[in-house]
N, CA and C atoms as an extended XYZ file, in Angstrom:
378
Properties=species:S:1:pos:R:3:atomname:S:1:resname:S:1:resid:I:1 pbc="F F F"
N       -76.283      -87.085      -32.373 N   MET     1
C       -76.100      -87.745      -33.640 CA  MET     1
C       -75.791      -86.686      -34.693 C   MET     1
N       -74.622      -86.764      -35.283 N   LYS     2
C       -74.234      -85.811      -36.319 CA  LYS     2
C       -74.095      -86.537      -37.648 C   LYS     2
N       -75.082      -86.372      -38.482 N   LEU     3
C       -75.049      -86.912      -39.833 CA  LEU     3
C       -75.346      -85.773      -40.790 C   LEU     3
N       -74.705      -85.776      -41.947 N   ASN     4
C       -74.993      -84.700      -42.885 CA  ASN     4
C       -76.064      -85.129      -43.890 C   ASN     4
N       -76.611      -84.141      -44.578 N   ASN     5
C       -77.694      -84.379      -45.540 CA  ASN     5
C       -77.354      -85.465      -46.548 C   ASN     5
N       -76.192      -85.360      -47.150 N   SER     6
C       -75.874      -86.280      -48.241 CA  SER     6
C       -75.775      -87.723      -47.749 C   SER     6
N       -75.239      -87.947      -46.553 N   LEU     7
C       -75.175      -89.307      -46.021 CA  LEU     7
C       -76.565      -89.871      -45.777 C   LEU     7
N       -77.432      -89.068      -45.205 N   ILE     8
C       -78.798      -89.513      -44.925 CA  ILE     8
C       -79.534      -89.789      -46.226 C   ILE     8
N       -79.421      -88.891      -47.176 N   ILE     9
C       -80.114      -89.055      -48.453 CA  ILE     9
C       -79.594      -90.281      -49.197 C   ILE     9
N       -78.285      -90.458      -49.254 N   LYS    10
C       -77.715      -91.622      -49.936 CA  LYS    10
C       -78.184      -92.918      -49.277 C   LYS    10
N       -78.156      -92.958      -47.956 N   TRP    11
C       -78.626      -94.142      -47.237 CA  TRP    11
C       -80.087      -94.422      -47.570 C   TRP    11
N       -80.921      -93.385      -47.503 N   PHE    12
C       -82.352      -93.554      -47.738 CA  PHE    12
C       -82.627      -94.040      -49.162 C   PHE    12
N       -82.028      -93.386      -50.139 N   LEU    13
C       -82.264      -93.756      -51.533 CA  LEU    13
C       -81.777      -95.169      -51.830 C   LEU    13
N       -80.636      -95.540      -51.273 N   LYS    14
C       -80.103      -96.882      -51.490 CA  LYS    14
C       -81.018      -97.939      -50.879 C   LYS    14
N       -81.548      -97.650      -49.713 N   LYS    15
C       -82.385      -98.631      -49.015 CA  LYS    15
C       -83.813      -98.685      -49.558 C   LYS    15
N       -84.423      -97.538      -49.826 N   TYR    16
C       -85.847      -97.489      -50.136 CA  TYR    16
C       -86.186      -97.228      -51.608 C   TYR    16
N       -85.293      -96.599      -52.336 N   LEU    17
C       -85.586      -96.280      -53.745 CA  LEU    17
C       -84.376      -96.573      -54.640 C   LEU    17
N       -83.814      -97.765      -54.540 N   PRO    18
C       -82.560      -98.032      -55.271 CA  PRO    18
C       -82.703      -98.062      -56.792 C   PRO    18
N       -83.895      -98.272      -57.308 N   ARG    19
C       -84.092      -98.395      -58.756 CA  ARG    19
C       -84.341      -97.062      -59.447 C   ARG    19
N       -84.408      -95.988      -58.696 N   TYR    20
C       -84.814      -94.702      -59.258 CA  TYR    20
C       -83.673      -93.693      -59.221 C   TYR    20
N       -83.671      -92.800      -60.192 N   LYS    21
C       -82.743      -91.660      -60.185 CA  LYS    21
C       -83.519      -90.470      -59.643 C   LYS    21
N       -83.194      -90.098      -58.436 N   ILE    22
C       -83.926      -89.052      -57.722 CA  ILE    22
C       -82.987      -87.868      -57.486 C   ILE    22
N       -83.505      -86.671      -57.694 N   LYS    23
C       -82.756      -85.440      -57.426 CA  LYS    23
C       -83.435      -84.746      -56.240 C   LYS    23
N       -82.631      -84.432      -55.221 N   ILE    24
C       -83.172      -83.797      -54.021 CA  ILE    24
C       -82.306      -82.589      -53.659 C   ILE    24
N       -82.947      -81.446      -53.501 N   LYS    25
C       -82.284      -80.241      -53.004 CA  LYS    25
C       -82.856      -79.945      -51.624 C   LYS    25
N       -82.002      -79.464      -50.743 N   ILE    26
C       -82.453      -79.106      -49.400 CA  ILE    26
C       -82.064      -77.668      -49.123 C   ILE    26
N       -82.999      -76.938      -48.560 N   GLN    27
C       -82.736      -75.554      -48.189 CA  GLN    27
C       -83.319      -75.307      -46.804 C   GLN    27
N       -82.534      -74.657      -45.974 N   ARG    28
C       -83.015      -74.270      -44.648 CA  ARG    28
C       -83.524      -72.844      -44.716 C   ARG    28
N       -84.709      -72.634      -44.165 N   LYS    29
C       -85.269      -71.289      -44.109 CA  LYS    29
C       -86.271      -71.228      -42.969 C   LYS    29
N       -86.673      -70.040      -42.631 N   LEU    30
C       -87.649      -69.861      -41.564 CA  LEU    30
C       -89.024      -70.298      -42.064 C   LEU    30
N       -89.608      -71.279      -41.389 N   LEU    31
C       -90.948      -71.751      -41.701 CA  LEU    31
C       -91.850      -71.418      -40.527 C   LEU    31
N       -93.057      -70.995      -40.789 N   LYS    32
C       -93.936      -70.552      -39.713 CA  LYS    32
C       -94.858      -71.640      -39.181 C   LYS    32
N       -95.400      -72.463      -40.059 N   ASP    33
C       -96.445      -73.386      -39.639 CA  ASP    33
C       -96.013      -74.843      -39.548 C   ASP    33
N       -94.799      -75.150      -39.933 N   ASN    34
C       -94.346      -76.536      -39.880 CA  ASN    34
C       -92.829      -76.601      -39.844 C   ASN    34
N       -92.324      -77.818      -39.674 N   TYR    35
C       -90.875      -78.013      -39.619 CA  TYR    35
C       -90.260      -78.217      -40.994 C   TYR    35
N       -91.046      -78.771      -41.923 N   GLY    36
C       -90.523      -79.047      -43.248 CA  GLY    36
C       -91.598      -78.988      -44.304 C   GLY    36
N       -91.168      -78.747      -45.537 N   GLU    37
C       -92.073      -78.701      -46.674 CA  GLU    37
C       -91.402      -79.402      -47.842 C   GLU    37
N       -92.212      -80.106      -48.634 N   LEU    38
C       -91.702      -80.801      -49.805 CA  LEU    38
C       -92.378      -80.252      -51.051 C   LEU    38
N       -91.575      -79.989      -52.074 N   TYR    39
C       -92.097      -79.523      -53.352 CA  TYR    39
C       -91.563      -80.409      -54.463 C   TYR    39
N       -92.443      -80.721      -55.397 N   ILE    40
C       -92.046      -81.454      -56.593 CA  ILE    40
C       -91.521      -80.420      -57.584 C   ILE    40
N       -90.328      -80.672      -58.107 N   GLU    41
C       -89.718      -79.701      -59.015 CA  GLU    41
C       -89.882      -80.057      -60.480 C   GLU    41
N       -90.302      -81.263      -60.784 N   ASP    42
C       -90.478      -81.594      -62.192 CA  ASP    42
C       -91.950      -81.834      -62.509 C   ASP    42
N       -92.419      -83.055      -62.491 N   TYR    43
C       -93.784      -83.363      -62.921 CA  TYR    43
C       -94.550      -84.062      -61.800 C   TYR    43
N       -95.830      -83.770      -61.686 N   ASN    44
C       -96.659      -84.475      -60.704 CA  ASN    44
C       -96.810      -85.948      -61.058 C   ASN    44
N       -96.748      -86.256      -62.356 N   TYR    45
C       -96.821      -87.646      -62.798 CA  TYR    45
C       -95.412      -88.219      -62.804 C   TYR    45
N       -95.176      -89.204      -62.003 N   LYS    46
C       -93.858      -89.828      -61.840 CA  LYS    46
C       -92.770      -88.804      -61.490 C   LYS    46
N       -92.928      -88.091      -60.391 N   PRO    47
C       -91.924      -87.092      -60.017 CA  PRO    47
C       -90.588      -87.731      -59.643 C   PRO    47
N       -89.506      -87.042      -60.003 N   ARG    48
C       -88.158      -87.517      -59.674 CA  ARG    48
C       -87.254      -86.411      -59.144 C   ARG    48
N       -87.725      -85.178      -59.163 N   SER    49
C       -86.922      -84.049      -58.692 CA  SER    49
C       -87.708      -83.311      -57.606 C   SER    49
N       -87.063      -83.136      -56.451 N   PHE    50
C       -87.754      -82.585      -55.285 CA  PHE    50
C       -86.915      -81.519      -54.596 C   PHE    50
N       -87.602      -80.633      -53.906 N   LYS    51
C       -86.946      -79.642      -53.053 CA  LYS    51
C       -87.581      -79.744      -51.675 C   LYS    51
N       -86.722      -79.827      -50.667 N   ILE    52
C       -87.160      -79.890      -49.282 CA  ILE    52
C       -86.724      -78.612      -48.587 C   ILE    52
N       -87.681      -77.940      -47.950 N   TYR    53
C       -87.372      -76.812      -47.073 CA  TYR    53
C       -87.484      -77.308      -45.637 C   TYR    53
N       -86.481      -76.992      -44.829 N   ILE    54
C       -86.490      -77.361      -43.419 CA  ILE    54
C       -86.250      -76.106      -42.597 C   ILE    54
N       -87.052      -75.969      -41.552 N   ASP    55
C       -86.946      -74.786      -40.690 CA  ASP    55
C       -85.517      -74.633      -40.173 C   ASP    55
N       -84.990      -73.441      -40.308 N   LYS    56
C       -83.590      -73.202      -39.943 CA  LYS    56
C       -83.362      -73.141      -38.432 C   LYS    56
N       -84.417      -73.106      -37.646 N   ASN    57
C       -84.257      -73.009      -36.195 CA  ASN    57
C       -84.337      -74.345      -35.461 C   ASN    57
N       -84.358      -75.453      -36.179 N   LEU    58
C       -84.480      -76.758      -35.535 CA  LEU    58
C       -83.148      -77.233      -34.975 C   LEU    58
N       -83.214      -77.945      -33.846 N   ASN    59
C       -82.000      -78.582      -33.342 CA  ASN    59
C       -81.668      -79.778      -34.236 C   ASN    59
N       -80.501      -80.371      -34.040 N   ASN    60
C       -80.011      -81.413      -34.936 CA  ASN    60
C       -80.948      -82.625      -34.996 C   ASN    60
N       -81.436      -83.094      -33.856 N   LYS    61
C       -82.310      -84.273      -33.844 CA  LYS    61
C       -83.617      -83.988      -34.578 C   LYS    61
N       -84.218      -82.834      -34.316 N   LYS    62
C       -85.481      -82.492      -34.985 CA  LYS    62
C       -85.244      -82.261      -36.480 C   LYS    62
N       -84.096      -81.708      -36.820 N   TYR    63
C       -83.742      -81.517      -38.231 CA  TYR    63
C       -83.684      -82.866      -38.948 C   TYR    63
N       -82.978      -83.825      -38.372 N   ILE    64
C       -82.849      -85.145      -38.985 CA  ILE    64
C       -84.208      -85.831      -39.069 C   ILE    64
N       -84.994      -85.730      -38.006 N   THR    65
C       -86.335      -86.321      -38.006 CA  THR    65
C       -87.189      -85.717      -39.109 C   THR    65
N       -87.116      -84.408      -39.263 N   THR    66
C       -87.882      -83.721      -40.312 CA  THR    66
C       -87.400      -84.138      -41.695 C   THR    66
N       -86.094      -84.227      -41.877 N   LEU    67
C       -85.555      -84.676      -43.159 CA  LEU    67
C       -86.060      -86.074      -43.492 C   LEU    67
N       -86.038      -86.982      -42.527 N   LEU    68
C       -86.524      -88.341      -42.756 CA  LEU    68
C       -88.014      -88.348      -43.088 C   LEU    68
N       -88.779      -87.505      -42.417 N   HIS    69
C       -90.216      -87.373      -42.696 CA  HIS    69
C       -90.431      -86.949      -44.152 C   HIS    69
N       -89.704      -85.952      -44.591 N   GLU    70
C       -89.854      -85.461      -45.963 CA  GLU    70
C       -89.335      -86.477      -46.981 C   GLU    70
N       -88.291      -87.205      -46.632 N   LEU    71
C       -87.808      -88.262      -47.517 CA  LEU    71
C       -88.870      -89.351      -47.681 C   LEU    71
N       -89.613      -89.622      -46.606 N   TRP    72
C       -90.673      -90.613      -46.728 CA  TRP    72
C       -91.765      -90.121      -47.676 C   TRP    72
N       -92.049      -88.829      -47.641 N   HIS    73
C       -93.004      -88.287      -48.607 CA  HIS    73
C       -92.493      -88.479      -50.034 C   HIS    73
N       -91.201      -88.303      -50.241 N   ILE    74
C       -90.629      -88.553      -51.563 CA  ILE    74
C       -90.881      -90.009      -51.950 C   ILE    74
N       -90.626      -90.917      -51.024 N   TYR    75
C       -90.904      -92.330      -51.277 CA  TYR    75
C       -92.363      -92.532      -51.692 C   TYR    75
N       -93.280      -91.923      -50.949 N   GLN    76
C       -94.701      -92.067      -51.240 CA  GLN    76
C       -95.031      -91.602      -52.662 C   GLN    76
N       -94.450      -90.494      -53.079 N   PHE    77
C       -94.692      -89.995      -54.438 CA  PHE    77
C       -94.064      -90.897      -55.494 C   PHE    77
N       -92.823      -91.294      -55.279 N   VAL    78
C       -92.103      -92.064      -56.296 CA  VAL    78
C       -92.745      -93.427      -56.525 C   VAL    78
N       -93.172      -94.095      -55.459 N   VAL    79
C       -93.778      -95.424      -55.634 CA  VAL    79
C       -95.267      -95.343      -55.963 C   VAL    79
N       -95.828      -94.150      -55.969 N   GLY    80
C       -97.209      -93.969      -56.388 CA  GLY    80
C       -98.249      -94.085      -55.296 C   GLY    80
N       -97.825      -94.095      -54.038 N   LYS    81
C       -98.804      -94.122      -52.941 CA  LYS    81
C       -99.536      -92.790      -52.841 C   LYS    81
N       -98.811      -91.709      -53.104 N   VAL    82
C       -99.411      -90.377      -53.131 CA  VAL    82
C       -99.301      -89.858      -54.558 C   VAL    82
N      -100.412      -89.333      -55.048 N   LYS    83
C      -100.450      -88.797      -56.404 CA  LYS    83
C      -101.198      -87.469      -56.393 C   LYS    83
N      -100.785      -86.601      -57.276 N   ILE    84
C      -101.508      -85.352      -57.497 CA  ILE    84
C      -102.017      -85.397      -58.935 C   ILE    84
N      -103.336      -85.341      -59.059 N   ARG    85
C      -103.971      -85.373      -60.375 CA  ARG    85
C      -105.070      -84.332      -60.415 C   ARG    85
N      -105.038      -83.487      -61.437 N   TYR    86
C      -106.093      -82.485      -61.631 CA  TYR    86
C      -106.345      -81.670      -60.356 C   TYR    86
N      -105.263      -81.213      -59.735 N   ASN    87
C      -105.308      -80.394      -58.512 CA  ASN    87
C      -105.935      -81.104      -57.320 C   ASN    87
N      -105.942      -82.413      -57.330 N   LYS    88
C      -106.424      -83.200      -56.197 CA  LYS    88
C      -105.301      -84.109      -55.735 C   LYS    88
N      -105.267      -84.383      -54.426 N   THR    89
C      -104.259      -85.257      -53.850 CA  THR    89
C      -104.905      -86.586      -53.493 C   THR    89
N      -104.219      -87.666      -53.886 N   TYR    90
C      -104.719      -89.012      -53.630 CA  TYR    90
C      -103.694      -89.792      -52.821 C   TYR    90
N      -104.189      -90.569      -51.882 N   TYR    91
C      -103.354      -91.496      -51.121 CA  TYR    91
C      -103.959      -92.883      -51.324 C   TYR    91
N      -103.188      -93.775      -51.912 N   ASN    92
C      -103.690      -95.109      -52.267 CA  ASN    92
C      -105.015      -95.016      -53.026 C   ASN    92
N      -105.040      -94.077      -53.961 N   ASN    93
C      -106.190      -93.839      -54.859 CA  ASN    93
C      -107.443      -93.326      -54.148 C   ASN    93
N      -107.302      -92.825      -52.932 N   ILE    94
C      -108.412      -92.204      -52.203 CA  ILE    94
C      -108.180      -90.696      -52.203 C   ILE    94
N      -109.171      -89.935      -52.617 N   ASP    95
C      -109.069      -88.472      -52.647 CA  ASP    95
C      -109.003      -87.941      -51.211 C   ASP    95
N      -107.882      -87.310      -50.884 N   VAL    96
C      -107.689      -86.747      -49.539 CA  VAL    96
C      -107.533      -85.226      -49.593 C   VAL    96
N      -107.927      -84.646      -50.708 N   THR    97
C      -107.725      -83.215      -50.936 CA  THR    97
C      -108.342      -82.358      -49.850 C   THR    97
N      -109.532      -82.668      -49.422 N   ASN    98
C      -110.255      -81.817      -48.472 CA  ASN    98
C      -110.078      -82.224      -47.017 C   ASN    98
N      -109.143      -83.109      -46.748 N   ILE    99
C      -108.830      -83.497      -45.369 CA  ILE    99
C      -107.676      -82.618      -44.894 C   ILE    99
N      -107.781      -82.098      -43.677 N   ASP   100
C      -106.698      -81.241      -43.185 CA  ASP   100
C      -105.410      -82.057      -43.066 C   ASP   100
N      -104.283      -81.367      -43.208 N   ASP   101
C      -102.976      -82.026      -43.286 CA  ASP   101
C      -102.717      -83.011      -42.151 C   ASP   101
N      -103.058      -82.649      -40.926 N   LYS   102
C      -102.761      -83.506      -39.778 CA  LYS   102
C      -103.503      -84.837      -39.831 C   LYS   102
N      -104.624      -84.881      -40.533 N   ASN   103
C      -105.427      -86.109      -40.593 CA  ASN   103
C      -105.291      -86.865      -41.915 C   ASN   103
N      -104.469      -86.357      -42.810 N   ARG   104
C      -104.265      -87.064      -44.072 CA  ARG   104
C      -103.464      -88.338      -43.788 C   ARG   104
N      -103.896      -89.417      -44.371 N   LEU   105
C      -103.274      -90.709      -44.095 CA  LEU   105
C      -101.799      -90.749      -44.475 C   LEU   105
N      -101.418      -90.032      -45.536 N   PHE   106
C      -100.002      -90.045      -45.900 CA  PHE   106
C       -99.153      -89.291      -44.884 C   PHE   106
N       -99.733      -88.293      -44.203 N   GLU   107
C       -99.010      -87.597      -43.125 CA  GLU   107
C       -98.873      -88.500      -41.900 C   GLU   107
N       -99.933      -89.204      -41.590 N   ILE   108
C       -99.890      -90.133      -40.454 CA  ILE   108
C       -98.835      -91.208      -40.706 C   ILE   108
N       -98.798      -91.721      -41.937 N   GLU   109
C       -97.790      -92.720      -42.295 CA  GLU   109
C       -96.381      -92.149      -42.175 C   GLU   109
N       -96.166      -90.922      -42.656 N   ALA   110
C       -94.830      -90.304      -42.600 CA  ALA   110
C       -94.397      -90.052      -41.159 C   ALA   110
N       -95.332      -89.679      -40.300 N   GLU   111
C       -94.997      -89.481      -38.888 CA  GLU   111
C       -94.589      -90.792      -38.240 C   GLU   111
N       -95.265      -91.860      -38.570 N   LYS   112
C       -94.898      -93.176      -38.062 CA  LYS   112
C       -93.512      -93.573      -38.579 C   LYS   112
N       -93.287      -93.370      -39.877 N   MET   113
C       -92.032      -93.790      -40.487 CA  MET   113
C       -90.834      -92.962      -40.037 C   MET   113
N       -91.040      -91.701      -39.684 N   GLU   114
C       -89.891      -90.889      -39.261 CA  GLU   114
C       -89.243      -91.495      -38.025 C   GLU   114
N       -90.033      -92.067      -37.135 N   LYS   115
C       -89.495      -92.713      -35.927 CA  LYS   115
C       -88.751      -94.000      -36.286 C   LYS   115
N       -89.330      -94.784      -37.179 N   ILE   116
C       -88.689      -96.024      -37.622 CA  ILE   116
C       -87.377      -95.715      -38.334 C   ILE   116
N       -87.402      -94.731      -39.225 N   LEU   117
C       -86.195      -94.356      -39.965 CA  LEU   117
C       -85.114      -93.802      -39.051 C   LEU   117
N       -85.522      -93.032      -38.057 N   LEU   118
C       -84.555      -92.489      -37.096 CA  LEU   118
C       -83.854      -93.623      -36.352 C   LEU   118
N       -84.597      -94.641      -35.952 N   ASN   119
C       -83.987      -95.801      -35.296 CA  ASN   119
C       -83.065      -96.554      -36.240 C   ASN   119
N       -83.450      -96.670      -37.508 N   GLU   120
C       -82.582      -97.336      -38.482 CA  GLU   120
C       -81.284      -96.564      -38.678 C   GLU   120
N       -81.384      -95.264      -38.751 N   ILE   121
C       -80.186      -94.416      -38.911 CA  ILE   121
C       -79.273      -94.564      -37.686 C   ILE   121
N       -79.857      -94.582      -36.520 N   ARG   122
C       -79.058      -94.736      -35.292 CA  ARG   122
C       -78.307      -96.058      -35.294 C   ARG   122
N       -78.942      -97.122      -35.746 N   SER   123
C       -78.290      -98.424      -35.740 CA  SER   123
C       -77.143      -98.472      -36.769 C   SER   123
N       -77.283      -97.731      -37.847 N   ILE   124
C       -76.216      -97.676      -38.846 CA  ILE   124
C       -75.035      -96.889      -38.304 C   ILE   124
N       -75.324      -95.800      -37.605 N   LYS   125
C       -74.288      -94.908      -37.066 CA  LYS   125
C       -73.432      -95.624      -36.006 C   LYS   125
N       -74.084      -96.472      -35.198 N   ASN   126
C       -73.373      -97.116      -34.074 CA  ASN   126
C       -72.610      -98.349      -34.489 C   ASN   126
């Protein structure tokens, strides 16, 4: 499956966040502990500008899966499911700051959604 960043991002924003003006930058770089990282570039309150880092050594399928995972995190922030307030992270208004990343509910949700989104992208491509 060969899809470029802009096609995936446009599809995702149109389907999941059509009412919002979102700015997304993507950069590939060597990451040691994960496949992707998301950073808010403007404000923690109602963020609209994001930067995604994706490991430069991923194959195409894992790259797309990681991009979709990070896009879902953007969705979570924009719709208010995930919030950062006073250096604490909340998921559906539950403080998850001290839970390790793998067990945070928003990570579990994003892992589930990356598979669903990948299937949706495949159906659009075919």
